[in-house]
C-alpha positions as CSV (number, residue, x, y, z in Angstrom):
1,T,61.7,-96.1,-0.6
2,G,61.4,-96.3,-4.4
3,G,59.1,-93.4,-4.4
4,R,59.4,-89.8,-5.5
5,Q,61.0,-87.6,-2.8
6,T,60.0,-84.0,-2.3
7,A,62.4,-81.4,-0.5
8,L,60.8,-79.1,1.9
9,S,62.5,-76.1,3.2
10,T,61.8,-75.2,6.9
11,P,61.9,-71.4,7.3
12,T,64.3,-70.1,9.8
13,R,64.1,-67.4,12.4
14,G,66.4,-65.0,10.4
15,S,64.2,-65.1,7.4
16,D,61.1,-64.2,9.3
17,L,63.0,-61.1,10.8
18,R,64.1,-60.1,7.6
19,R,60.6,-60.4,6.0
20,Y,59.2,-58.3,9.0
21,T,61.7,-55.8,8.7
22,T,61.1,-55.3,5.2
23,T,57.5,-54.7,6.0
24,N,57.9,-52.5,8.7
25,H,60.2,-50.3,6.6
26,T,57.4,-50.2,3.6
27,Y,54.9,-49.0,6.2
28,T,57.0,-46.4,7.6
29,A,57.8,-45.2,4.1
30,T,54.0,-45.0,3.3
31,M,53.2,-43.2,6.4
32,R,55.9,-40.6,5.8
33,V,54.4,-39.9,2.2
34,V,50.9,-39.5,3.7
35,I,51.9,-37.1,6.5
36,L,54.0,-35.2,4.0
37,S,51.3,-34.8,1.4
38,T,48.9,-33.5,4.2
39,L,51.3,-31.2,5.5
40,V,52.1,-29.8,1.9
41,A,48.1,-29.6,1.6
42,T,47.7,-27.6,4.6
43,A,50.5,-25.3,3.9
44,A,49.1,-24.7,0.4
45,A,45.4,-23.9,1.7
46,F,47.0,-21.7,4.5
47,S,49.3,-19.7,1.8
48,S,46.0,-19.4,-0.4
49,F,44.0,-18.0,2.5
50,T,46.4,-15.4,3.6
51,P,46.8,-13.4,0.5
52,R,43.1,-13.0,0.3
53,T,42.9,-11.5,3.9
54,V,45.9,-9.2,3.1
55,M,44.4,-8.2,-0.5
56,H,40.9,-7.7,1.4
57,T,42.4,-5.3,3.9
58,S,44.5,-3.3,1.5
59,T,41.3,-3.1,-0.7
60,A,39.3,-1.7,2.2
61,S,41.9,0.8,3.0
62,N,42.0,2.2,-0.3
63,T,39.4,5.3,-0.8
64,S,37.3,4.5,-4.0
65,T,36.3,7.3,-6.1
66,L,33.3,5.4,-7.8
67,S,29.8,6.9,-6.9
68,M,26.7,5.0,-7.3
69,K,23.2,6.6,-8.2
70,I,20.5,4.6,-6.0
71,F,17.0,5.0,-7.2
72,D,14.5,4.7,-4.7
73,H,10.7,4.6,-5.4
74,K,9.9,6.1,-2.1
75,R,11.9,9.2,-2.7
76,R,10.4,12.0,-4.8
77,A,13.8,13.5,-6.2
78,A,15.1,11.4,-8.7
79,D,18.1,13.8,-9.3
80,E,19.4,15.3,-6.2
81,S,21.3,17.9,-7.9
82,E,18.1,19.9,-8.7
83,A,17.1,22.7,-6.4
84,L,13.6,23.3,-5.2
85,S,13.6,26.7,-7.1
86,D,14.0,25.0,-10.5
87,Y,10.7,23.2,-10.4
88,S,8.2,24.7,-12.7
89,L,5.0,23.6,-14.3
90,G,7.2,22.2,-17.4
91,N,9.3,19.8,-15.4
92,L,7.1,18.5,-12.5
93,R,6.7,14.8,-12.7
94,P,5.5,12.2,-10.3
95,A,7.7,10.4,-7.7
96,P,9.5,7.3,-9.4
97,G,7.3,4.2,-8.9
98,S,4.2,6.1,-7.7
99,R,2.4,5.7,-11.1
100,H,2.2,2.2,-12.9
101,R,1.0,1.4,-16.4
102,K,-2.6,0.2,-17.0
103,S,-3.1,-3.3,-16.5
104,R,-3.8,-5.0,-19.9
105,K,-6.0,-8.0,-19.0
106,G,-6.5,-10.9,-21.3
107,R,-3.5,-9.9,-23.3
108,G,-1.5,-13.3,-22.3
109,I,0.3,-14.9,-19.5
110,A,3.1,-12.6,-20.0
111,A,1.1,-9.5,-18.7
112,G,0.1,-11.3,-15.4
113,Q,-3.6,-11.1,-16.0
114,G,-4.3,-13.3,-19.1
115,A,-6.6,-16.2,-19.8
116,T,-9.0,-15.7,-16.7
117,C,-7.9,-12.0,-16.1
118,G,-7.8,-12.7,-12.3
119,F,-11.4,-14.0,-12.0
120,G,-10.5,-17.7,-11.8
121,M,-12.2,-20.5,-13.7
122,R,-15.1,-21.2,-11.6
123,G,-17.8,-19.6,-9.5
124,Q,-20.3,-17.2,-9.8
125,K,-17.8,-14.1,-9.9
126,S,-16.1,-15.6,-12.8
127,R,-19.1,-15.3,-15.3
128,A,-19.7,-12.6,-17.8
129,G,-21.8,-9.7,-16.7
130,R,-22.3,-8.4,-13.2
131,P,-22.8,-11.5,-11.0
132,T,-24.8,-9.7,-8.2
133,R,-26.9,-6.7,-7.8
134,P,-25.5,-3.7,-6.0
135,G,-25.6,-4.1,-2.2
136,F,-25.6,-7.9,-2.2
137,E,-23.3,-9.2,0.5
138,G,-23.4,-13.0,-0.1
139,G,-26.7,-13.8,1.6
140,Q,-26.0,-11.9,4.9
141,Q,-28.0,-9.0,6.4
142,P,-26.7,-6.1,3.9
143,L,-25.8,-2.6,5.2
144,Y,-28.8,-0.9,3.9
145,R,-30.8,-3.1,6.1
146,R,-28.8,-3.4,9.0
147,L,-28.8,0.5,9.6
148,P,-31.9,2.0,11.0
149,K,-34.6,4.0,9.2
150,F,-34.7,7.6,9.7
151,A,-38.0,9.0,10.5
152,G,-39.6,11.4,8.3
153,Q,-37.1,10.9,5.6
154,P,-38.3,8.4,2.9
155,T,-35.7,7.1,0.6
156,G,-35.8,5.9,-3.0
157,P,-36.6,7.6,-6.1
158,G,-39.3,10.3,-6.0
159,H,-38.6,11.1,-2.3
160,E,-36.3,13.9,-2.4
161,K,-36.6,16.5,0.1
162,E,-36.3,20.1,-0.5
163,A,-33.6,21.8,1.6
164,Y,-34.5,25.6,2.6
165,N,-32.7,28.1,4.5
166,L,-34.8,28.9,7.5
167,I,-35.7,32.4,8.3
168,K,-37.5,33.1,11.7
169,L,-40.2,35.6,12.1
170,D,-38.5,37.2,15.3
171,E,-35.5,38.2,12.9
172,L,-37.9,40.3,11.1
173,N,-38.8,42.6,14.1
174,S,-36.2,45.0,13.7
175,C,-37.2,45.7,10.2
176,A,-38.7,49.5,9.6
177,E,-42.2,49.8,8.9
178,G,-43.5,49.6,5.0
179,S,-40.1,48.1,4.0
180,T,-39.5,45.0,1.8
181,V,-37.7,42.2,3.6
182,N,-36.0,39.5,2.1
183,F,-32.8,37.5,2.9
184,D,-30.4,39.9,1.3
185,A,-31.7,42.8,3.2
186,L,-31.4,40.6,6.4
187,F,-27.7,39.8,5.5
188,E,-27.0,43.4,4.9
189,S,-28.5,44.6,8.1
190,K,-26.7,41.8,10.0
191,A,-29.7,40.1,11.2
192,V,-29.0,36.8,9.9
193,T,-25.6,35.0,8.9
194,K,-24.7,33.7,5.5
195,A,-27.0,30.9,4.3
196,K,-25.9,27.3,3.2
197,Y,-28.8,27.2,0.7
198,S,-30.1,29.3,-2.1
199,I,-33.6,29.0,-1.3
200,H,-35.2,30.6,1.7
201,K,-38.4,29.7,3.8
202,V,-40.0,31.8,6.5
203,V,-40.8,29.8,9.7
204,A,-42.4,30.8,13.1
205,G,-39.7,31.8,15.8
206,R,-39.6,31.6,19.5
207,E,-40.7,35.4,20.0
208,D,-43.7,37.1,18.7
209,F,-43.9,38.7,15.3
210,T,-44.1,42.6,16.1
211,A,-43.1,44.1,12.6
212,K,-46.0,46.2,11.1
213,G,-46.5,47.0,7.2
214,V,-43.8,45.0,6.1
215,T,-43.6,43.1,2.7
216,V,-41.8,39.6,3.3
217,Q,-40.3,38.0,0.1
218,A,-39.2,34.2,0.4
219,H,-39.5,30.9,-1.5
220,A,-41.8,29.3,0.9
221,F,-43.9,30.1,4.1
222,T,-45.2,27.9,6.8
223,Q,-48.9,28.3,7.6
224,S,-48.2,29.8,11.1
225,A,-45.8,32.1,9.7
226,R,-48.2,33.3,6.9
227,D,-50.9,33.9,9.4
228,A,-48.8,36.0,11.7
229,I,-47.5,38.1,8.8
230,E,-51.0,38.8,7.0
231,G,-52.7,39.0,10.5
């Protein structure tokens, strides 16, 4: 025909084989490079790990001449070289960590007790002055009302009971006639033991009063004791 002709080349089997062979060689070379780099990295890591182990072993085997001083707040002796015989009133000191510096409240947040000084910002206990009276337990039954009363021992101001050392009348029976008897004389004669209180009171005993013509000195007498001595 009079039109334009186009030349087309039909691929042959030999060209396809050569193209496949070239692609296969390229893939094989790439795989070889990847495997080789992996082996090199593994060998480098193993070589870097092995000297550290050897170095650690050799270091552990060496004996170190360094000495470290451990300061323990639970241990009293800060210097172990001092002997007990070296202690005196001039070098005595408290154990490390047993005494703390006084807490300075309201001196900034760096002190740990700044601003509200540990009392918080709200509530009754954060206000100025004492928030509650002594003995107040928040509304529950307080301790001084939970405990029973003691019969014969009123409490409060003006109800203080005088405590006497008691001397019984039967302890005076061994006194000689016409003698003056007080606690010191009875203590010297071993008729009584030492007293807990410094004031003495004569009371009636279990046995009858048989002493005659004695003068008894004491700080107080019961009515029955007075009648027995004067009768």
